[in-house]
N, C-alpha and C positions, 0 to 999 in steps of 0.2 A: 504494500500500500504506500502511495506517496502522500505528501502533506495535503494536497488539494482534495484527494479522495477522503481523507480523514475529516476535513472540515467542510465537506460538501453541503451539509445542512446547517451550517453555523449561522447564528443570529448576529446581526451587527448593531442592534439597538439596545444592548445591555452591556453593563460593565463586567458581568460575569455571573456565575450561578448564585451569588449572594447579593445581587442587585436589590436595593430596597432595605437592606439591613443596616442599621446604624450602630457603630461601635464607638464607645468613648474609651480612649486609651490613655491612662495616666501611668506611664511607665518610664523606665530609665535603662540606659546602657544597651542590653542585648536580649535577654530572655523575653521580657515583656514586649519590646518592639518586634521581636521575631514572631510572636504570636499575632500581633497586630498586622504585620505585613502579610502573613499568610491569609488572613481574613480580607485584607485590602486587595491583595492580588486576585482573590476570588470574587471581587466586585463590591464588597461592603464599603459603605461610606465611613471611613475610619478617621476620627478626629484625635490627633495626638496632642495631648496637653503637656506643656513643659513650663517651668518657671521662666520669668522674663529674661533671666541671664542665660537660659538655654540648658538643654540636657547635656550631661557629660559625654554622651555618645557622639555628639557633634565634633568633639575635639580629638577623638581617637585617631591617631596617625597610622599610616601616612595619608597625606592628602592625595586625591586623584591628580596625576600629572596634568598641568595646565589649568587647574581649577583651584578654588579655595574650599573645596568640599571634601570632607573626610571620607575615606572609602567605606567605613562602617556605616556612617550616617546615610551615605548614598545608597547603600545596599538594603538596609533594613527599614528605612523610612520612606521609600518611594510609595506612590499610590495613596498617600495620606494627605489630609489637610492639617495644617499646623496652627495651633492656638497657643499663644503665650499668655499664661494665666497663673497668678500667684495663689495657689489653692491654700496656702498657709494663712492667708488673711481672710477674715469673715466674708467680705464681699466676693472674693475669689472663690471661696468655698460655695457660696450660695449660687454663683453662676455655674459652677461645676455640677451642683445638684440639679439645676435647671436643665443642663444638658443631659444629665443622667435620666431625667424624667422623660426625655424625648428619644432615649436610646434603647436598643435591644440588649446590648452586651456592654459590660464595663470591665476593662482589664486593668490590673495593677500588679506591680511586682516589688513592692517595698517591704521592708522588715515588718514582721507581725506587729500590729498595734499602731503603726505609723499612720495609716489612712484613718483609723478610728480616732486618733488624736487630732486629726484635721477636721473631724466631723464628716468623713467620707467613707467610713467603714460599711460593711454589708448592711448592718441594721439601719444606718443613716440613709443609705441609698434606697433600701426597701421602704422607708417611710414615705418617699416621694414616688417610687416606682416599684410596687410590690412584686411585679413579675419579671424584675431584672434578672438577667444571667450575669452574675458577678464572679469574675475569675481572678483568683489570687495566685501568683507564682512567687514562691520563696525557695530558699535553699533547703529547708527542712520540713516545710508544711505548716499548717495551722495548729497542729497538735503534735504531741510526742515530747520526750524529754528535752530535745534540743530546739523546740519550735521558736524560742525567743532569741536564739543565737543568730549572728550574722552568717549568711550563707552565700557562697559564690561558686562559680563554675568549677575551678580546680578542687575546691573542697568536696564537692559532690563526686567528682571523679575519684578522689582519694578515698572517701568513706565508703563508696559503693563496692570497692574491690577492683575497679577498672585499672587504676594505676599499677596495681601489683602484677598484672599480666600483660601490660602494654610494653612493647619494645623488645629488643634483642635479649635472648636468654642470659647473656653476660653483662647486660646493662642494668642500671638502677631503675626503679619504678619511674615511669615516664608518663606525663600527661599527654592528652591529645593535642595536636598542633592547632586545632580550631576550638571554638567555644562549644564543645560537644554537649556538655550538660545543659548549657543555655539553649542551644539549638533544639535539643530533645524536649526540654521543658517547655519551650515556646510552641513546639509542634503539638505536644500533648494538651497544652492549654487551648490551642485553636480547635483541636478535635473535641475536647471537652466542652468548649463553648458551643460548637455546632450541635453536639448531642443534646446539651441542655436546652438549646434553642428549639430543637425538634420536639423535645418533651413539652416545652412551654407552649408551642404552637398547638399541641394536641390537648393540653390540659389547662392552660392558662396560668400555670404555676412556674415561677422562677426558682432559682436556687443558687447557692454558693458553690463554686467549683474550686477545689483546693489542689494545686499542682506543686509538688516539691521536686527540685532538681535531682535530689537523691533518688526519689521514687522513679523518675524518668530514666535515670541511669540504670537502676536495677531492672526495670522492666525491659530495657533494650540490651540486657546482658545475655541474651540467648539461652536462658535457663541456667546459667552458672550460679545464681543465688541458691537455686534448689540443690545443686551439687554441694555448695558450701554448707548448707543447712544439714546435709547428711555427712559432713566431715571430709568431703572430697575437695582438695585444693588444686585447681588447674595450674599448670605450669606455664611459664612464659615461653612462647614459641616464635617470636619475631614474625616473619612473613609466612611461616608454615602452619599446617593444621595437623592435628593428631589423626584425623580420619581420612585425609586425602594426601596421597603421595604418588608422584612428586607434585608439589605445589609450592612455588617459591619465586623470588626474583632472580632472574638469570641474565648474565651479560651476553649481549651479541657483539658483533665486531664494531658497532657504532652506537650502542645504547643498550638499555635494559628492557626486558619484557617480564610480565607476570604470566606464568603458565600454570594451569591447574588441571590435574587429572582427578576428576571427581568420581568417575565410574570405571569399573574394570574393563568395560568395552572401550573406554578412552585409552587405557593403557595398551590394549592390543593394537590400536591404530598407531599410537605413538611409538611403540616398539619397532614397528615396520619403518616408520619415518626415520628413526634413529639408526636404521641399518642393523637392527638386532631382532630379526623376526623370531629367532629361537626363544627369546624371552617373553613373547606374547602369551604363551600358555605355560611357561616354566613355573613350577609350583612355588618357587622362591619369589616370584613377582606377579603372578596372575591375579592375586586378590589384594584388596586394600590392606588387610591385616599383614599379609606377607611382605608387601612393599614397605609398610611401616617398620618392620624388622630390618629391612635393607634400605633404609632411607638414604644413607650416605652414598650407597652405590647408585641408587636412582638419580640423586642429585648430580653425581659425577657424570653419568651417562648423558643426561640432558645438557649439562654445562658444556661438555666436550663437543656436542653437536651444535649447540647454539652459537658458540664462539666463532664458528665458521660461517654464520649467516648474518646478514644485516638485520636490523630491527624490522624493516619493512618486509624483507623476505620471510622472516620467521612468522610474522603475523599473517602474511598471505598463505603460506604453506599450511600452517596449523588451522587457521580459520576455515580454509577451503576444505579441510579434512574433517570439519565439525568439532574441532577441539577448542576449548576455552583458552584464549590468549589475548593480551592487551599490551600495548606499549606503555612503558613507565614514562609518563610525560610530566614536564613541569607545568605550572599553571599558564606560563607564557605559551607553551606548545598546545595545551588543551584549549586555550582561548582562540586558536586558529584552526582547530580540528574541524574539518568539514561536517562531521556528524553533529558536533556540538552546535555549530552555526545553523544547520538545518533544523535542529530542535528548538531554535529561538532561545537558547540559553544565555545569549548575550545580545541585548537590544539597545541600539543607539538611542540615547535619551538626552534631551536638552534641559539644562538648568536655567534658573531664573536670570542669571547673569549672561546668558547667551553661550556659555561653554557647554560642552557635551562629553559624554563618556558612555561606553558600552556597559550597561547595568545587567546584572544577573537576572534572568527571567524566571517566571514561575515554573515549578517543577511539574505539577499536574496539568495535563492537557484535557480540555473539554471540547468534544466535537460539536456540541450544540451551543454552548455559551463560552466561547474562547476567552482566555485571559491573557493579559500582557502588561508590560510596564506602561501605564497610561500617563503618569506624571512623575517627574523627578522628585527626589526628597526635597521638601519645601524649605525655604529660608525661614529663620526664626520668626515666628509670628506672622508668616506670610498670609494666612487666612483669618487672622484675628478679627479684623473689621468685618469681614464677610460673615463669620460665624456669629458674632455678637449682634449683627443686624438681623440674622435669622431668629435670634432670641427676642427681637423686638426692641432692642436698644437703639435710640436715635443717635445722630452724629454727636450731639453735645454730651450725651451720657458716655459714649465711647471715648471721646476725648478726655473726659474727666477721669476715666479709669486709667488711661495712659499716663496722665499727669500725676496720678496717685501711685504709679508704679505697680498697679494691680495687673495691667496688661501691657503688651508691647507690640 
């Protein structure tokens, strides 16, 4: 199937499958904004609220070359409207509650108790919007022995057990190079919000959705917490797997590839490609269990063959034979990969100052209600006047709020 066939019945009159849904996002840095951008990408009207001095996420470096926009802000705040509002002040709080009254979902990712202290906790919002879907993202959750502690991405990676198995067997415990816990927490928050919204639409009942970064890490640990509860401690395996051999990063003559033999049938094909047809059904290699016992030999055979191939040759030969393989690419190389570009994973986007950059596109593709990067991450307070006007505030009232430092 080509792209045109997939989108042959696409509508062009909607922002996405969540068109008509209003989200009030009072978040900071990454996990909360990640949840918001998933909903925004799917077509929701997401209003991001930040204090007039700006969210810290705006200043995360590096800046996109040729712009004054931070790469993190550009990535996680596209497709949103930006409202600069000091919710710490009573008038700012009241305006936020007025927005909540008009919203379907409210997102927040502050330390437990912070929003309640501002008068914007779940109970406060319920008083003006009883059916609100109120989503809280924290490091440790709304309850439990550590629920009042500060919680950040690497802490959740560490406490979950992930760090203990990440990296090379001879290396120390290693965090993920991306904001993995924040990403997963944001993803589960968006899923939770949509599930709660579905329930609300069926019953008229809102609810509080509690997402902990720790829980998200544990859930996405492939069942390893269950093994841990039974006293089984997985070992660190670097790029390899216990159940699939050979599966590793291997060097070609001009670069590396990742090759994985997941099935015994794959091994039979690979053995012939390696020029070792006698090993296809050899009892020392024919099964995954046998190959695990001969892991070093398998790796040596594959390495010796691949070093004589270019990266492109290896990918072509193995993929045409139905074997799993991919080039090990840098992000610079991935960003020019024809497949990545065909999937619209980098979309040219213009910022308010006239500069532009290729922004990461939505992951999920919808054949009927396509999604895209509709607008760039907004300047601080770019939509403040517009949003306050929607609340019924006239020009004089809006100017007074700016002069008082409540908005910007």
